[in-house]
N, C-alpha and C positions, 0 to 999 in steps of 0.2 A: 493652613490658611494662606500662606504665601503661594503655594502651588495651585490652590484653587482660586487664587486672586480675590480673596475676601479681605481686601485692604481695610474695610470698615471695622473689622475685628482687631486690627493691629493698632489699638489705641495706646495712648501713653500709659494707661493703667496696665494693659497687658504686657507691653514691652518692659516697663519698669519692674513690674512684679516678677516676671521670669528672669530678668537680668539681675536684679538684686538678690533673688533667691540663690542663684549660682554662687555669688560672692559670699553670702551669709552661710550657706551650707559648707562651702569650702573652709571658711574661717572657723566655723563652729566645730566641724569634724576634725580639723587639723590641730587646732590649738585649745579648743574648749569643749571636748566631748563630755557627755553626761551632764550632771547638775541640772540647773533649771531648764536647759534646752530639751530635756527628755519630754517635758510637757508639750513643748512646741511640736516635736516630732510626732507624738501620739495623736494630738488633736489634728494636725495637718494630714496625717495618714487617714484618719477617719473621714475627713472631708473629701479627700481625693478618692477614696473607695466609692463613695456616693456619686461623686462627679463623673468618674470614669465608667461607672455602671450606666449612668445616663447616656454618655457618649457611645458606649457599647450598644445599648438598646437602639439608639438613633442610627447607628451604622448597620446593624443587623437588618433593620427594616426601615428604610428611609420614609416610607408612608406613615410610620408610627411617630416620626419626629414631631409633627404638629399636635398629636394627641398626648404627648408626654407633658402633662400639665404641671409637673413639679420642677420645671427649669428655674422658675423664680425662687423656689424654696431652696435650691442649691446656693443661690446667691445669699439668701438669708442665713443659711448655715455658715457660709464663708464669713459673713458679717459677725455672726455669733462667735466664730473661731477667733477673729481678731479682737473682739471685745474681751473674751476670756484671756487671751494672751496679754492684752493691755493691763488687765487686772493682775494677772500673774506676775508680770514684770514690774508693775508698780509696787506690788508687795515685796518683790525682791530688792527694789531700791530702798525700801524702808528697813530691811534686815541688814544689819552691819556685821554679824558674826559668821559670815560665810566666806569661804576662800575664793568664790567666784568674783572676778573683777567687776567692780561696780560700773565702770565705764561701759562695759558690754551690756550690762543690764539696762543702762540708760539708752544706749544705741538701739537695742532690740525693742525697748519700750517705745521709743520715738518711731521706729520703723513700723511697728504694729499699729500704733496710733494713726500714722499716715495711711497705712493700708485700710484701716477701719474707715477713715474719712473717704478715701477714694472708692472703696467698694460701696459705701453708703450712697455716695453721689451717683455711682453707676446704677444702683438699684433705683434711686429716685428718678433718674432720667429714663430708665427703661421699663419700669414696672408701676410707677405711680402716675396714673393718668388723671390730671386735674381737669374737672369739667368747668368750663367758663360759662358763667351765667350772663 
């Protein structure tokens, strides 16, 4: 994006999402491997397989990019991912008989809630076209 000078794609959402993921993955893999974070990893991997397949198709044939109708559905899948993770970590906050630190359940819950909100707003701005009468 930077090399192609697509500055419009370097939104707060994009920069925050990728920046915070580096921090979260480092902390999670260094001090909190396994446990509830396995769900996060599996769901996120599933979403990225779909997303990178879309990018692969767009790169292979640039003319195909406009006919790849499912771009907005990738965003819907990302929104669903964050909704599942919000529910998952909310449940973890209610379970008190686990050795996983509750403060991290809370941090990850808030983080995923924030991502759900930001991706929902991105979807609304980019894919919901309201007709004015």
